[in-house]
VOMARKE-514063 format. One line per field, with one value per residue (C-alpha): residue number from 0; residue in one letter; x, y, z. Coordinates in nm, 4 decimals, always signed. Each point is the difference from the previous one (the first is absolute). Layout:
N
seq (NUM|...)
type (a|...)
east (X|...)
north (Y|...)
up (Z|...)
***
This chain:
459
seq (0|1|2|3|4|5|6|7|8|9|10|11|12|13|14|15|16|17|18|19|20|21|22|23|24|25|26|27|28|29|30|31|32|33|34|35|36|37|38|39|40|41|42|43|44|45|46|47|48|49|50|51|52|53|54|55|56|57|58|59|60|61|62|63|64|65|66|67|68|69|70|71|72|73|74|75|76|77|78|79|80|81|82|83|84|85|86|87|88|89|90|91|92|93|94|95|96|97|98|99|100|101|102|103|104|105|106|107|108|109|110|111|112|113|114|115|116|117|118|119|120|121|122|123|124|125|126|127|128|129|130|131|132|133|134|135|136|137|138|139|140|141|142|143|144|145|146|147|148|149|150|151|152|153|154|155|156|157|158|159|160|161|162|163|164|165|166|167|168|169|170|171|172|173|174|175|176|177|178|179|180|181|182|183|184|185|186|187|188|189|190|191|192|193|194|195|196|197|198|199|200|201|202|203|204|205|206|207|208|209|210|211|212|213|214|215|216|217|218|219|220|221|222|223|224|225|226|227|228|229|230|231|232|233|234|235|236|237|238|239|240|241|242|243|244|245|246|247|248|249|250|251|252|253|254|255|256|257|258|259|260|261|262|263|264|265|266|267|268|269|270|271|272|273|274|275|276|277|278|279|280|281|282|283|284|285|286|287|288|289|290|291|292|293|294|295|296|297|298|299|300|301|302|303|304|305|306|307|308|309|310|311|312|313|314|315|316|317|318|319|320|321|322|323|324|325|326|327|328|329|330|331|332|333|334|335|336|337|338|339|340|341|342|343|344|345|346|347|348|349|350|351|352|353|354|355|356|357|358|359|360|361|362|363|364|365|366|367|368|369|370|371|372|373|374|375|376|377|378|379|380|381|382|383|384|385|386|387|388|389|390|391|392|393|394|395|396|397|398|399|400|401|402|403|404|405|406|407|408|409|410|411|412|413|414|415|416|417|418|419|420|421|422|423|424|425|426|427|428|429|430|431|432|433|434|435|436|437|438|439|440|441|442|443|444|445|446|447|448|449|450|451|452|453|454|455|456|457|458)
type (x|x|x|x|x|x|x|x|x|x|x|x|x|x|x|x|x|x|x|x|x|x|x|x|x|x|x|x|x|x|x|x|x|x|x|x|x|x|x|x|x|x|x|x|x|x|x|x|x|x|x|x|x|x|x|x|x|x|x|x|x|x|x|x|x|x|x|x|x|x|x|x|x|x|x|x|x|x|x|x|x|x|x|x|x|x|x|x|x|x|x|x|x|x|x|x|x|x|x|x|x|x|x|x|x|x|x|x|x|x|x|x|x|x|x|x|x|x|x|x|x|x|x|x|x|x|x|x|x|x|x|x|x|x|x|x|x|x|x|x|x|x|x|x|x|x|x|x|x|x|x|x|x|x|x|x|x|x|x|x|x|x|x|x|x|x|x|x|x|x|x|x|x|x|x|x|x|x|x|x|x|x|x|x|x|x|x|x|x|x|x|x|x|x|x|x|x|x|x|x|x|x|x|x|x|x|x|x|x|x|x|x|x|x|x|x|x|x|x|x|x|x|x|x|x|x|x|x|x|x|x|x|x|x|x|x|x|x|x|x|x|x|x|x|x|x|x|x|x|x|x|x|x|x|x|x|x|x|x|x|x|x|x|x|x|x|x|x|x|x|x|x|x|x|x|x|x|x|x|x|x|x|x|x|x|x|x|x|x|x|x|x|x|x|x|x|x|x|x|x|x|x|x|x|x|x|x|x|x|x|x|x|x|x|x|x|x|x|x|x|x|x|x|x|x|x|x|x|x|x|x|x|x|x|x|x|x|x|x|x|x|x|x|x|x|x|x|x|x|x|x|x|x|x|x|x|x|x|x|x|x|x|x|x|x|x|x|x|x|x|x|x|x|x|x|x|x|x|x|x|x|x|x|x|x|x|x|x|x|x|x|x|x|x|x|x|x|x|x|x|x|x|x|x|x|x|x|x|x|x|x|x|x|x|x|x|x|x|x|x|x|x|x|x|x|x|x|x|x|x|x|x|x|x|x|x|x|x|x|x|x|x|x|x|x|x|x|x|x|x|x|x|x|x|x|x|x|x|x)
east (+11.5045|-0.1739|-0.0672|+0.1762|-0.1391|-0.0982|-0.0956|-0.1412|+0.1472|+0.2467|+0.3048|-0.1370|-0.2369|+0.2575|+0.1763|-0.3210|-0.0723|+0.3462|-0.0599|-0.2151|-0.0246|-0.2090|+0.2231|+0.0852|-0.3799|+0.0133|+0.2533|-0.1539|-0.3056|+0.1729|+0.0913|-0.3442|-0.1075|-0.1962|+0.0939|-0.0478|+0.1955|+0.1402|-0.0351|-0.1116|-0.0369|-0.1550|+0.1701|-0.2167|+0.1774|+0.0835|+0.0294|-0.2748|-0.1321|+0.1753|-0.0219|+0.0758|-0.2865|+0.0103|+0.0917|-0.1723|+0.0789|-0.1486|-0.0325|-0.0581|-0.3347|+0.1700|+0.3220|-0.0682|-0.1196|-0.2083|+0.1275|-0.2268|+0.3305|-0.0036|-0.3933|+0.0217|-0.1556|-0.2826|-0.1334|-0.1434|+0.1161|-0.0828|-0.1281|-0.2933|-0.0392|-0.3212|-0.0522|-0.2796|-0.1362|+0.1402|+0.2906|+0.2439|-0.0796|-0.3663|+0.0903|+0.2959|-0.2055|-0.1693|+0.2903|+0.0821|-0.3288|-0.0569|+0.3151|-0.1329|-0.3405|+0.1899|+0.2085|-0.3237|-0.1978|+0.3111|+0.0949|+0.3794|+0.2929|+0.1557|-0.2781|-0.2578|-0.3790|-0.2712|-0.3863|-0.0093|-0.0316|+0.0446|-0.1619|+0.2229|-0.2425|+0.0500|+0.3853|+0.0092|-0.1736|+0.2014|+0.3289|-0.1693|-0.1853|+0.2439|-0.1078|-0.3058|-0.1329|+0.0297|-0.2204|-0.2478|-0.0038|-0.0697|+0.3936|+0.0472|-0.1447|+0.0833|+0.1686|+0.2921|+0.0749|+0.1185|+0.2546|+0.1722|+0.2859|-0.1771|-0.3140|+0.0241|-0.0173|+0.2636|-0.1163|+0.0861|-0.0564|-0.1210|-0.0876|-0.0037|+0.3689|+0.0274|+0.1057|-0.2572|+0.2238|+0.0140|-0.3872|-0.0192|+0.2392|-0.2123|-0.3083|-0.0225|+0.2592|-0.1425|-0.0207|+0.3015|+0.3134|+0.2567|+0.3222|+0.3759|+0.0568|-0.4094|-0.1856|-0.2968|+0.1172|-0.1511|+0.1937|+0.0057|+0.1137|+0.2980|+0.1337|-0.1028|+0.3237|-0.2297|-0.3099|-0.1342|+0.0275|-0.1163|-0.3668|-0.0676|+0.1020|-0.2158|+0.2882|+0.0170|+0.2421|-0.1553|-0.2232|-0.0710|+0.0864|-0.0341|+0.2770|-0.0622|+0.2914|-0.1065|+0.0010|-0.1685|+0.0728|+0.0672|-0.2045|+0.2715|+0.2829|-0.1234|-0.0120|+0.3612|+0.1286|-0.2342|+0.1419|+0.3702|-0.0188|-0.1114|+0.2738|+0.2584|-0.0558|-0.1027|+0.2815|+0.2985|-0.1659|+0.1065|+0.3350|+0.1369|+0.1123|-0.1147|+0.2663|-0.2192|-0.2758|-0.2755|+0.0451|-0.2506|-0.2156|-0.1683|-0.0302|-0.2575|-0.1317|+0.0079|-0.2847|+0.1530|+0.0731|-0.3630|-0.1896|+0.2438|-0.1107|-0.3641|+0.0381|+0.1949|-0.2983|-0.2031|+0.1755|+0.0513|-0.3725|-0.0643|+0.2602|-0.1930|-0.3389|+0.1874|+0.1092|-0.3469|-0.1822|+0.2513|-0.0575|-0.3857|+0.0497|+0.2299|-0.2364|-0.2886|+0.2285|+0.1037|-0.3697|-0.0900|+0.2949|+0.0018|-0.4273|+0.0265|-0.1875|+0.1382|-0.0065|+0.2013|+0.2515|+0.0151|+0.2478|+0.0936|+0.2178|+0.3270|+0.1508|+0.0893|+0.3582|+0.1343|+0.3643|+0.0583|-0.1350|+0.1183|-0.2211|-0.0251|+0.0688|+0.1238|+0.3360|+0.2271|+0.3284|+0.2483|-0.2426|-0.2834|-0.2974|-0.0038|-0.2108|+0.2273|-0.0827|+0.1247|+0.0689|-0.0514|+0.1148|-0.0079|-0.0481|-0.2838|-0.1457|+0.0654|-0.1892|+0.0754|-0.2554|-0.1704|+0.0545|-0.2718|-0.0835|-0.0756|-0.3690|-0.1353|+0.0457|+0.3548|+0.0863|+0.1368|+0.2726|+0.0878|-0.0920|+0.0073|+0.2867|-0.0189|+0.3074|-0.0749|+0.2470|-0.0322|-0.1700|+0.2226|+0.1115|-0.1427|-0.1983|+0.0060|-0.2070|+0.1325|-0.1077|+0.1479|+0.2686|+0.1077|+0.3215|-0.1200|-0.1629|+0.3616|+0.2275|-0.2063|-0.2897|-0.2230|+0.0967|+0.1345|+0.0774|-0.2746|+0.1271|+0.3206|+0.1237|+0.1046|+0.3515|-0.0222|-0.1386|-0.2811|+0.2221|+0.2830|-0.2864|-0.1528|+0.3477|+0.0747|-0.3539|+0.0698|-0.0840|-0.1587|-0.3869|-0.0533|-0.3767|+0.1092|+0.2787|-0.2664|-0.2574|+0.2728|-0.0303|-0.3395|-0.0660|-0.2443|+0.0493|-0.1991|+0.1502|-0.0612|+0.3250|+0.3125|+0.2194|-0.1673|+0.0664|+0.3587|+0.0350|-0.1621|+0.1777|+0.0892|+0.3958|-0.0560|-0.0498|+0.1776|-0.0794|-0.2901|+0.0347|+0.3609|-0.1600|-0.2412|+0.2080|+0.1893|-0.3001|-0.0900|+0.3294|+0.0368|-0.3142|-0.2046|-0.2581|-0.0640|-0.0539|-0.3565|-0.0749|+0.1392|-0.2045|+0.0760|-0.1703|-0.2113|-0.1334|+0.0800|-0.1418|+0.2176|-0.0053)
north (+11.9577|+0.2374|+0.2034|-0.0502|-0.1465|+0.1636|-0.1787|+0.1564|-0.1283|+0.0545|-0.1308|-0.2831|-0.1242|+0.0035|-0.2885|-0.2406|+0.1464|-0.1269|-0.3775|-0.0459|+0.0674|+0.2534|+0.2725|-0.2072|+0.0280|+0.4004|-0.0286|-0.2172|+0.1968|+0.2938|-0.1852|+0.0030|+0.2183|+0.2876|+0.0271|+0.3812|+0.1335|-0.2471|-0.3505|+0.0373|-0.2174|+0.0359|-0.0305|-0.3733|-0.1042|-0.3587|-0.2577|-0.0786|-0.1442|+0.2150|+0.3236|+0.0304|+0.0171|+0.3599|+0.1083|+0.2875|+0.1208|+0.2157|-0.0773|+0.2394|-0.1000|+0.0146|-0.1813|-0.1518|-0.3398|-0.1948|-0.2684|-0.2917|-0.0118|+0.3668|-0.0652|-0.3289|-0.3183|+0.1433|+0.2659|+0.2942|-0.1677|+0.2863|+0.1369|+0.1085|+0.1867|+0.0306|+0.2238|-0.0663|+0.1887|-0.2457|+0.0150|-0.2759|+0.0047|-0.1088|-0.2853|-0.1576|-0.2393|-0.1369|+0.0056|-0.3825|-0.0723|+0.2559|-0.1134|-0.3555|+0.1658|+0.1508|-0.3312|-0.1757|+0.2389|+0.1175|-0.2645|-0.0141|-0.2344|-0.1082|-0.0875|+0.1086|+0.0479|+0.2060|-0.0110|+0.2139|-0.1829|+0.1986|-0.0802|+0.0515|+0.3415|+0.1300|-0.0986|+0.2340|+0.2687|-0.0237|+0.0365|+0.3284|+0.1794|-0.1322|+0.1358|+0.1674|-0.3424|-0.1173|+0.2969|-0.0251|-0.3469|+0.0940|+0.0185|+0.3227|+0.3670|+0.2183|+0.2190|-0.2538|+0.0569|+0.3422|-0.1301|-0.2375|+0.0660|+0.0581|-0.0452|-0.3714|-0.0487|+0.0147|+0.0903|-0.2005|-0.3437|-0.2627|-0.3598|-0.1350|-0.0011|-0.2411|-0.3515|-0.2982|-0.0803|+0.3585|-0.0020|-0.3113|+0.1076|+0.3239|-0.2097|-0.0525|+0.2048|+0.3019|+0.1300|-0.1859|+0.0805|-0.2392|-0.0565|+0.0688|+0.3765|+0.0653|+0.0974|+0.1299|+0.1767|+0.1679|+0.3042|+0.2926|+0.3608|+0.0058|+0.3336|+0.3261|+0.1884|+0.2747|+0.0763|+0.2338|-0.3110|-0.2632|+0.2306|-0.0160|-0.3528|-0.0877|-0.1500|+0.0573|-0.1685|-0.3060|-0.0692|-0.3567|-0.0190|-0.2697|-0.0794|-0.2669|-0.0803|-0.2285|+0.0292|-0.1525|-0.3779|-0.2893|+0.2305|+0.2845|-0.2871|-0.1944|+0.3231|+0.0992|-0.3513|-0.0296|+0.3400|-0.0737|-0.3510|+0.2288|+0.2686|-0.2352|-0.0921|+0.3274|+0.1735|-0.1913|+0.1996|+0.3317|+0.1906|+0.0001|-0.2650|-0.0474|-0.0500|-0.2334|-0.2299|+0.1123|+0.3289|-0.1246|+0.3020|+0.1674|+0.3466|+0.2213|+0.0643|-0.3574|-0.2401|-0.2094|+0.2969|+0.1351|-0.3496|-0.0488|+0.3273|-0.0797|-0.3291|+0.1310|+0.2689|-0.3257|-0.1393|+0.3614|+0.0097|-0.3379|+0.1024|+0.3242|-0.2267|-0.2597|+0.2742|+0.1423|-0.3184|-0.0954|+0.3413|-0.0706|-0.3571|+0.1563|+0.2475|-0.2693|-0.2000|+0.2826|+0.0978|-0.3641|-0.0934|+0.3266|+0.0166|+0.3731|+0.1962|+0.1733|+0.3464|-0.1335|-0.1811|+0.2968|-0.1749|+0.2355|-0.0654|+0.2175|-0.0903|-0.2882|-0.0167|-0.2098|-0.1485|-0.1700|+0.2147|+0.1385|+0.3183|+0.2953|+0.3282|+0.3821|+0.0803|+0.2921|-0.1184|+0.2859|+0.2407|-0.1433|-0.1801|-0.3418|-0.3169|-0.2896|-0.3750|-0.0062|-0.3788|-0.0275|-0.3605|+0.0080|+0.3698|+0.2183|+0.3365|+0.3220|+0.2934|+0.3341|+0.2536|+0.1806|-0.2777|+0.0041|-0.3957|+0.0161|+0.0506|+0.2904|-0.1624|-0.0759|+0.3096|+0.2388|-0.2630|-0.2374|-0.3988|-0.1996|-0.2637|-0.3389|-0.1900|-0.3221|-0.1846|-0.3785|-0.1541|+0.1172|+0.3190|+0.3697|+0.1122|+0.3730|+0.2291|+0.3045|+0.2542|+0.0524|+0.2983|+0.2030|-0.1832|-0.2823|+0.1832|+0.1450|-0.3082|-0.3235|+0.0466|+0.0443|-0.2873|-0.1471|-0.3347|-0.2793|-0.1672|-0.1330|-0.1924|-0.3792|-0.0746|-0.3201|-0.2507|-0.2062|-0.3324|+0.1654|+0.1291|-0.3219|-0.1487|+0.2731|-0.0424|-0.3761|-0.0777|+0.3455|+0.0291|+0.3385|+0.0045|-0.0202|+0.2729|+0.2116|-0.0780|+0.1014|+0.3607|+0.0052|-0.0814|-0.2761|-0.1916|-0.2617|-0.1499|-0.2712|-0.1899|+0.0446|+0.0251|+0.3221|+0.1529|-0.0798|+0.1618|+0.3022|+0.0369|+0.3474|-0.0719|-0.0700|+0.3548|+0.3207|+0.2395|+0.1711|+0.3098|+0.0392|-0.0453|+0.2633|+0.2357|+0.0354|+0.0655|+0.2510|+0.1637|-0.0105|+0.1871|-0.3019|-0.0158|+0.1800|-0.2395|+0.0657|-0.3005|-0.3202|-0.3315|-0.2522|-0.4069|-0.1036|-0.3271|-0.1704|-0.2594|-0.1193|-0.3030)
up (+3.1930|-0.1988|+0.3436|+0.3483|+0.2843|+0.3344|+0.3136|+0.2781|+0.3140|+0.2980|+0.0788|+0.2187|-0.2589|-0.2816|+0.2256|-0.0531|-0.3651|-0.0891|+0.1121|-0.2821|-0.3772|+0.0093|-0.1075|-0.2767|-0.1089|+0.0314|-0.2441|-0.2283|+0.0186|-0.1150|-0.3522|-0.0905|-0.3054|+0.0263|+0.4062|+0.1356|+0.2698|+0.2589|+0.0485|+0.3665|+0.3339|+0.2955|+0.3527|+0.0027|-0.2980|-0.0186|-0.2759|-0.2314|-0.3464|-0.2440|+0.1821|+0.3315|+0.2830|+0.0832|-0.3403|-0.1802|-0.3847|-0.2628|-0.3470|-0.3076|-0.1772|-0.3332|+0.0397|+0.3337|+0.1122|+0.2488|+0.1784|+0.2102|+0.2103|+0.0838|+0.1719|+0.1305|+0.0207|+0.2738|-0.2271|+0.2143|+0.3409|+0.2276|+0.3437|+0.1352|+0.3184|+0.2093|+0.3145|+0.2507|+0.3114|+0.2212|+0.2543|+0.0482|+0.3661|-0.0855|-0.2062|+0.1697|+0.2260|-0.3331|-0.2409|+0.0213|-0.0832|-0.2845|-0.1504|+0.0062|-0.1492|-0.2840|-0.0642|-0.0487|-0.2100|-0.2338|-0.2202|-0.0249|-0.0943|-0.2992|-0.2798|+0.2129|-0.1304|+0.1378|-0.0059|-0.3190|-0.2943|-0.2928|-0.3712|-0.2682|-0.1048|+0.3732|+0.0326|-0.3169|+0.1646|+0.2907|-0.2195|-0.1618|+0.3004|+0.2917|+0.3336|-0.1680|-0.0736|+0.3915|+0.1020|-0.2815|+0.1658|+0.3501|+0.1592|+0.1323|-0.1369|-0.2727|+0.2355|+0.0066|-0.3524|+0.0687|+0.2278|-0.2243|-0.2552|-0.3125|+0.1598|-0.0247|-0.3703|-0.2399|-0.3568|-0.3140|+0.1674|-0.2969|+0.1577|-0.3832|+0.0180|+0.2899|-0.0054|+0.0785|+0.3243|+0.1110|+0.0034|+0.1564|+0.2774|+0.0965|-0.0063|+0.3952|+0.1310|+0.0319|+0.3728|+0.1305|+0.1445|-0.1440|+0.1512|+0.0686|+0.0996|-0.0396|+0.3181|+0.1976|+0.2889|+0.2961|+0.1513|+0.2395|-0.1035|+0.2413|-0.1312|-0.1790|-0.2091|-0.1659|+0.1863|-0.2743|-0.2894|+0.2793|+0.0431|-0.3618|+0.0060|+0.2828|+0.2158|+0.3771|+0.2806|+0.1316|-0.3114|-0.1409|-0.3479|-0.2610|-0.2828|-0.2989|-0.2056|-0.3135|-0.3611|-0.3164|+0.1153|-0.2776|-0.2340|-0.0276|+0.0396|-0.3194|-0.2065|+0.0652|-0.0823|-0.3018|-0.1319|+0.1194|-0.1953|-0.3271|+0.0597|+0.0766|-0.4167|-0.1405|+0.1738|-0.1956|-0.3355|+0.1560|-0.0930|+0.3337|+0.2684|+0.3236|+0.2799|+0.1852|-0.1687|+0.3290|-0.1544|-0.2987|-0.1252|-0.2969|-0.1358|+0.1336|-0.3403|-0.1108|+0.0163|+0.2489|+0.2322|-0.0527|+0.0379|+0.3568|+0.1346|-0.0729|+0.1853|+0.2535|+0.0533|+0.0416|+0.2918|+0.1648|+0.0001|+0.1432|+0.2735|+0.0743|+0.0269|+0.2169|+0.2795|-0.0128|+0.0645|+0.2545|+0.1943|+0.0065|+0.1220|+0.2765|+0.0945|+0.0456|+0.2353|+0.1978|+0.0607|+0.0950|+0.1793|+0.2227|-0.0084|-0.0637|-0.2459|-0.3577|+0.1675|+0.2850|-0.1925|-0.2111|-0.2895|-0.2848|-0.2686|+0.0221|-0.3293|-0.2293|-0.1978|-0.2258|-0.0187|-0.3214|-0.2933|-0.3255|-0.0994|-0.2188|+0.1718|-0.0688|+0.1485|-0.0193|-0.1930|-0.0735|+0.0494|-0.2420|+0.1020|-0.1903|+0.0381|+0.1012|+0.0894|+0.3785|+0.1253|+0.3757|+0.1215|+0.3766|+0.0421|+0.0844|-0.1982|+0.1777|-0.0834|+0.1690|+0.1407|-0.3327|-0.2543|-0.2358|+0.0579|+0.3766|+0.0696|+0.2017|+0.3669|-0.0238|-0.2620|+0.2541|+0.2215|-0.2602|-0.1002|+0.2938|-0.0419|+0.1787|+0.0789|+0.1488|+0.2635|+0.0665|+0.2961|+0.2706|-0.1150|-0.0380|-0.3352|-0.0939|-0.1658|-0.1990|-0.2102|-0.3506|-0.0361|-0.2917|+0.0144|-0.1533|-0.2935|-0.0480|+0.0664|-0.0360|-0.2635|+0.2965|+0.1592|+0.3651|+0.1857|+0.0707|+0.2847|+0.2103|-0.2864|+0.0932|+0.1458|-0.0323|-0.2801|+0.1153|+0.0421|+0.1872|+0.2382|+0.0780|+0.0474|+0.2584|+0.1648|+0.0379|+0.3685|+0.0328|+0.0718|-0.1544|+0.0871|+0.3855|-0.0654|-0.1330|+0.2494|+0.2804|-0.1631|+0.0295|-0.3854|-0.0700|-0.3166|-0.2012|-0.3326|-0.2049|+0.0918|+0.1937|-0.3184|-0.0714|+0.3054|+0.0039|-0.3718|+0.1214|+0.3492|+0.0833|-0.0136|-0.3844|-0.0618|-0.0133|+0.2967|-0.1292|+0.2160|-0.1584|-0.3556|+0.0400|+0.1642|-0.3191|-0.2092|+0.2514|+0.0329|-0.4158|-0.0153|-0.2113|+0.2687|+0.3592|+0.3120|+0.1444|+0.2608|+0.1069|+0.0336|+0.2194|-0.0738|+0.2779|-0.2089|-0.3110|-0.2765|-0.2680|-0.2535)
***
């Protein structure tokens, strides 16, 4: 190990963390060239490909590396939260029909495709422009871009680097939710912790919100797979040895490293465009299903954050400001009040940090805090983190009706298959309230509001 490992946790969460190989992965990441400070892990850490999910690592631009395993297969898997003027008691009688309408109108499931069919030229435009492409084509407004991380466009994207297979997989998947832990959820704001920040965020108790969690779909998956295969060969020429072949990487200064970052940016932009389109279709569905006007609905984007990304950012190391490449895999950016990357609306309160639960559990809105810049390269957790593998969850859920269990709690769910509900049942995840409390107490982000699900659609 070139640097120590640092895990943000508490005694109870550490018991579950020690049940898989994620701590070994933290140690493995610490062996990589050019790593700075610590190999970090958030309290939602669990075993992943190469890097742990919930892992954060920053690398020096001269000696350091970039690793696809440190970003993940679902590049820019992320979350988007929209606020409304509606109150939960107003829509509760209609929630079941509303979820049914959303399920009809939002393409979801493994390999799902939507009504948008991109030409190769237009797909390249999506890959370069990101959410701005969606806005230009009638999906949302320019005001939305001010409320998206990086304004919804990552610079440096180069579609000429993409394989034919990646281009083919992205052609028909824009505007689709996908499967697994991805979801679209209607929620109610159940508790406010910080009134001042909640007002700036546009949140109030009893309010209806909409949460979208998805990423770059098969497009990003293929880009990751292509570069992993390439780097597994080229890394053998490097003078260092990897403790795990899943940590395949390339020097940031190398042609391979630069090409990966440019291709990764294409997938990041595709994901932002994807969530922008899904937000637009969600708004249209709510308007039609509830028979209300846009003014009555008052849907506004609160923020959009990404989870799986590698970014060149300015950070303070030993009292000096230096550019680093920060890998966040299953981790969320958390910028404090006054940070220069924040737009005017959130400059004084900090970046909105969105931490989703899953179906039967709470989600949280937090605000970025100074402790993240001091301790974690501006990062915090991204969710609850799995306790059970999908296979084990299905085994434990045998003969249970997860759909019925959730409905008994007042949560209406629709999915493409019963297996998905069993894989993603609340029991399969850590206690999100406990995870959020750890990052709150550690000063990585501060609690603003807690959201409870009313209805969910899943792939």
